[in-house]
Backbone as CSV, one residue per row, in Angstrom:
resi,resn,N_x,N_y,N_z,CA_x,CA_y,CA_z,C_x,C_y,C_z
1,MET,148.791,-2.667,-36.980,148.907,-3.243,-35.653,148.009,-2.546,-34.647
2,ASP,147.815,-1.254,-34.828,146.956,-0.516,-33.901,145.536,-1.070,-33.916
3,ASP,145.064,-1.448,-35.101,143.710,-1.996,-35.201,143.590,-3.300,-34.419
4,LEU,144.593,-4.142,-34.547,144.587,-5.412,-33.828,144.599,-5.185,-32.317
5,GLU,145.414,-4.260,-31.892,145.486,-3.932,-30.457,144.166,-3.350,-29.961
6,THR,143.549,-2.519,-30.758,142.251,-1.937,-30.403,141.190,-3.020,-30.288
7,ILE,141.195,-3.934,-31.219,140.233,-5.048,-31.187,140.448,-5.886,-29.934
8,ARG,141.687,-6.184,-29.610,141.994,-6.967,-28.414,141.495,-6.265,-27.154
9,LYS,141.727,-4.952,-27.075,141.283,-4.185,-25.911,139.761,-4.203,-25.794
10,ARG,139.089,-4.037,-26.929,137.618,-4.071,-26.913,137.103,-5.428,-26.461
11,LYS,137.698,-6.475,-26.987,137.275,-7.831,-26.604,137.498,-8.057,-25.112
12,LEU,138.649,-7.639,-24.613,138.954,-7.787,-23.193,137.957,-7.002,-22.348
13,GLN,137.657,-5.775,-22.773,136.670,-4.970,-22.046,135.297,-5.635,-22.064
14,GLU,134.933,-6.224,-23.188,133.644,-6.916,-23.298,133.604,-8.137,-22.370
15,ILE,134.684,-8.883,-22.324,134.760,-10.052,-21.442,134.637,-9.619,-19.988
16,ILE,135.340,-8.584,-19.614,135.282,-8.071,-18.241,133.877,-7.590,-17.923
17,ARG,133.248,-6.872,-18.867,131.888,-6.371,-18.655,130.912,-7.529,-18.440
18,ARG,131.043,-8.576,-19.256,130.161,-9.750,-19.111,130.362,-10.429,-17.760
19,GLN,131.612,-10.546,-17.324,131.889,-11.163,-16.028,131.279,-10.350,-14.890
20,ILE,131.394,-9.045,-14.978,130.822,-8.176,-13.948,129.307,-8.311,-13.934
21,GLU,128.687,-8.341,-15.115,127.235,-8.509,-15.199,126.810,-9.852,-14.610
22,ALA,127.559,-10.897,-14.914,127.235,-12.226,-14.389,127.353,-12.247,-12.867
23,GLN,128.396,-11.607,-12.336,128.559,-11.546,-10.884,127.430,-10.767,-10.237
24,ASN,127.039,-9.653,-10.854,125.936,-8.857,-10.316,124.629,-9.636,-10.341
25,GLU,124.402,-10.364,-11.424,123.194,-11.174,-11.535,123.181,-12.266,-10.469
26,GLU,124.334,-12.893,-10.265,124.450,-13.939,-9.245,124.185,-13.364,-7.854
27,ARG,124.735,-12.189,-7.574,124.492,-11.533,-6.279,123.015,-11.215,-6.090
28,ASN,122.388,-10.714,-7.160,120.968,-10.392,-7.075,120.122,-11.636,-6.820
29,GLU,120.456,-12.744,-7.499,119.736,-13.995,-7.288,119.929,-14.498,-5.857
30,GLU,121.157,-14.403,-5.363,121.457,-14.831,-3.995,120.693,-13.966,-2.996
31,LYS,120.666,-12.678,-3.242,119.945,-11.763,-2.353,118.450,-12.067,-2.365
32,GLN,117.902,-12.315,-3.543,116.485,-12.635,-3.655,116.170,-13.952,-2.941
33,MET,117.031,-14.939,-3.108,116.831,-16.217,-2.436,116.896,-16.042,-0.924
34,SER,117.849,-15.256,-0.451,117.976,-14.997,0.980,116.726,-14.324,1.525
35,GLU,116.199,-13.376,0.780,114.988,-12.681,1.217,113.801,-13.635,1.286
36,GLN,113.680,-14.516,0.287,112.580,-15.481,0.275,112.705,-16.466,1.433
37,LEU,113.932,-16.919,1.703,114.141,-17.834,2.822,113.834,-17.145,4.144
38,LYS,114.204,-15.880,4.257,113.928,-15.108,5.477,112.423,-14.971,5.694
39,ILE,111.687,-14.690,4.638,110.227,-14.585,4.746,109.634,-15.916,5.207
40,LEU,110.134,-17.012,4.629,109.623,-18.328,5.009,109.958,-18.654,6.459
41,THR,111.205,-18.416,6.867,111.581,-18.748,8.240,110.818,-17.890,9.244
42,ASP,110.549,-16.639,8.885,109.730,-15.792,9.759,108.324,-16.377,9.907
43,LYS,107.862,-17.015,8.856,106.513,-17.580,8.841,106.416,-18.887,9.642
44,ILE,107.455,-19.727,9.560,107.337,-21.073,10.142,108.071,-21.244,11.468
45,LEU,108.846,-20.251,11.903,109.570,-20.370,13.173,108.979,-19.425,14.210
46,SER,108.919,-19.901,15.440,108.519,-19.017,16.539,109.581,-17.927,16.694
47,SER,109.268,-16.907,17.458,110.236,-15.817,17.615,111.530,-16.312,18.273
48,GLU,111.417,-17.246,19.232,112.625,-17.781,19.881,113.459,-18.596,18.889
49,ALA,112.784,-19.420,18.092,113.502,-20.227,17.102,114.127,-19.324,16.043
50,ASN,113.415,-18.274,15.677,113.943,-17.338,14.700,115.172,-16.607,15.247
51,ASP,115.136,-16.252,16.522,116.312,-15.648,17.161,117.505,-16.603,17.115
52,ARG,117.225,-17.884,17.361,118.288,-18.891,17.320,118.882,-18.976,15.908
53,LEU,118.028,-18.957,14.910,118.508,-19.000,13.526,119.323,-17.754,13.196
54,ASN,118.882,-16.603,13.663,119.641,-15.370,13.424,121.022,-15.439,14.066
55,ASN,121.106,-16.015,15.254,122.407,-16.206,15.902,123.283,-17.141,15.082
56,LEU,122.661,-18.174,14.535,123.402,-19.111,13.682,123.924,-18.413,12.431
57,ARG,123.106,-17.537,11.863,123.530,-16.809,10.659,124.806,-16.021,10.916
58,VAL,124.933,-15.493,12.119,126.118,-14.711,12.465,127.305,-15.630,12.740
59,ALA,127.076,-16.669,13.532,128.169,-17.537,13.969,128.607,-18.542,12.909
60,MET,127.638,-19.100,12.195,127.932,-20.160,11.227,127.072,-19.958,9.976
61,PRO,127.415,-18.998,9.140,126.544,-18.661,8.007,126.292,-19.813,7.034
62,ASP,127.286,-20.637,6.775,127.094,-21.756,5.843,126.125,-22.785,6.412
63,PHE,126.288,-23.101,7.673,125.391,-24.053,8.328,123.974,-23.477,8.394
64,ALA,123.865,-22.190,8.688,122.555,-21.542,8.739,121.866,-21.626,7.379
65,ARG,122.629,-21.455,6.309,122.052,-21.558,4.959,121.536,-22.968,4.707
66,GLN,122.292,-23.970,5.150,121.846,-25.356,5.006,120.556,-25.584,5.780
67,VAL,120.468,-25.013,6.965,119.264,-25.138,7.796,118.085,-24.484,7.084
68,GLU,118.295,-23.293,6.545,117.222,-22.596,5.841,116.721,-23.404,4.650
69,ILE,117.638,-23.974,3.910,117.262,-24.776,2.741,116.492,-26.017,3.181
70,LEU,116.953,-26.657,4.257,116.236,-27.822,4.773,114.824,-27.435,5.219
71,LEU,114.695,-26.321,5.928,113.374,-25.867,6.359,112.473,-25.613,5.158
72,PHE,113.023,-25.027,4.119,112.263,-24.773,2.900,111.784,-26.084,2.291
73,GLN,112.679,-27.065,2.216,112.319,-28.360,1.642,111.247,-29.053,2.482
74,LEU,111.409,-29.014,3.805,110.418,-29.631,4.683,109.063,-28.942,4.548
75,TYR,109.077,-27.641,4.423,107.838,-26.884,4.271,107.166,-27.218,2.939
76,GLN,107.960,-27.259,1.870,107.406,-27.555,0.548,106.818,-28.960,0.488
77,SER,107.443,-29.892,1.167,106.963,-31.269,1.134,105.798,-31.496,2.092
78,GLY,105.433,-30.475,2.856,104.307,-30.593,3.773,104.661,-31.222,5.103
79,ARG,105.938,-31.397,5.369,106.354,-32.018,6.630,106.405,-31.015,7.767
80,ILE,106.324,-29.739,7.432,106.187,-28.703,8.453,104.823,-28.060,8.255
81,ARG,104.018,-28.170,9.287,102.702,-27.531,9.276,102.632,-26.675,10.523
82,GLY,102.290,-25.449,10.359,102.229,-24.560,11.510,103.590,-23.975,11.822
83,VAL,103.737,-23.563,13.068,104.950,-22.872,13.508,105.798,-23.815,14.368
84,LEU,107.097,-23.850,14.078,108.015,-24.647,14.893,108.434,-23.827,16.112
85,ASN,108.322,-24.438,17.291,108.809,-23.741,18.478,110.315,-23.972,18.619
86,ASP,110.907,-23.366,19.616,112.354,-23.434,19.783,112.834,-24.862,20.029
87,GLU,112.095,-25.632,20.809,112.501,-27.020,21.086,112.497,-27.865,19.817
88,GLN,111.477,-27.720,19.003,111.416,-28.468,17.746,112.559,-28.058,16.824
89,PHE,112.828,-26.768,16.800,113.915,-26.271,15.966,115.266,-26.791,16.456
90,LYS,115.449,-26.829,17.767,116.702,-27.370,18.324,116.881,-28.833,17.935
91,GLN,115.790,-29.592,17.906,115.880,-30.999,17.500,116.356,-31.117,16.055
92,ILE,115.829,-30.265,15.195,116.277,-30.275,13.798,117.764,-29.946,13.718
93,LEU,118.187,-28.940,14.472,119.601,-28.553,14.465,120.491,-29.686,14.977
94,MET,120.053,-30.361,16.026,120.851,-31.471,16.570,120.959,-32.598,15.551
95,GLN,119.869,-32.908,14.870,119.910,-33.958,13.855,120.855,-33.577,12.717
96,MET,120.797,-32.330,12.297,121.702,-31.886,11.229,123.153,-31.927,11.697
97,SER,123.388,-31.543,12.937,124.733,-31.549,13.486,125.278,-32.970,13.557
98,GLU,124.433,-33.906,13.975,124.860,-35.311,14.050,125.211,-35.846,12.668
99,LYS,124.396,-35.528,11.676,124.683,-35.981,10.311,125.985,-35.384,9.813
100,LYS,126.227,-34.124,10.158,127.459,-33.459,9.750,128.667,-34.135,10.398
101,GLU,128.552,-34.453,11.682,129.650,-35.121,12.382,129.903,-36.499,11.802
102,MET,128.839,-37.222,11.446,129.000,-38.552,10.865,129.727,-38.462,9.530
103,SER,129.388,-37.482,8.709,130.052,-37.366,7.412,131.512,-36.971,7.585
104,ILE,131.828,-36.179,8.593,133.218,-35.811,8.862,134.000,-37.042,9.306
105,LYS,133.402,-37.882,10.147,134.074,-39.095,10.596,134.359,-40.010,9.400
106,ARG,133.416,-40.121,8.464,133.620,-40.965,7.291,134.769,-40.446,6.439
107,ILE,134.869,-39.146,6.318,135.950,-38.563,5.524,137.296,-38.841,6.176
108,ASN,137.356,-38.762,7.507,138.608,-38.963,8.224,139.061,-40.402,8.220
109,LYS,138.175,-41.348,8.000,138.560,-42.764,8.029,139.107,-43.226,6.725
């Protein structure tokens, strides 16, 4: 019976070790993605727009992540050329906010 118990403990330890490794890998990937998005936003946003995004990151981190991903997609597709000023960035935020409100209204109905 001791052998069976030892095997079970080893298997459990191996499962836990794999889960920890997977979580660490996921954190590293998330950190790397965040760094890449930060580099891109620094490149395509004016300092005022970047300040606005940083404020969003603090106040609404999930929404800020959605904004960063959208900016990345727009940049990759060539729809953003040059640097976005604060007014242009505010327009993007308002459009995203309106879409979010519309989807919430649909869910509530």
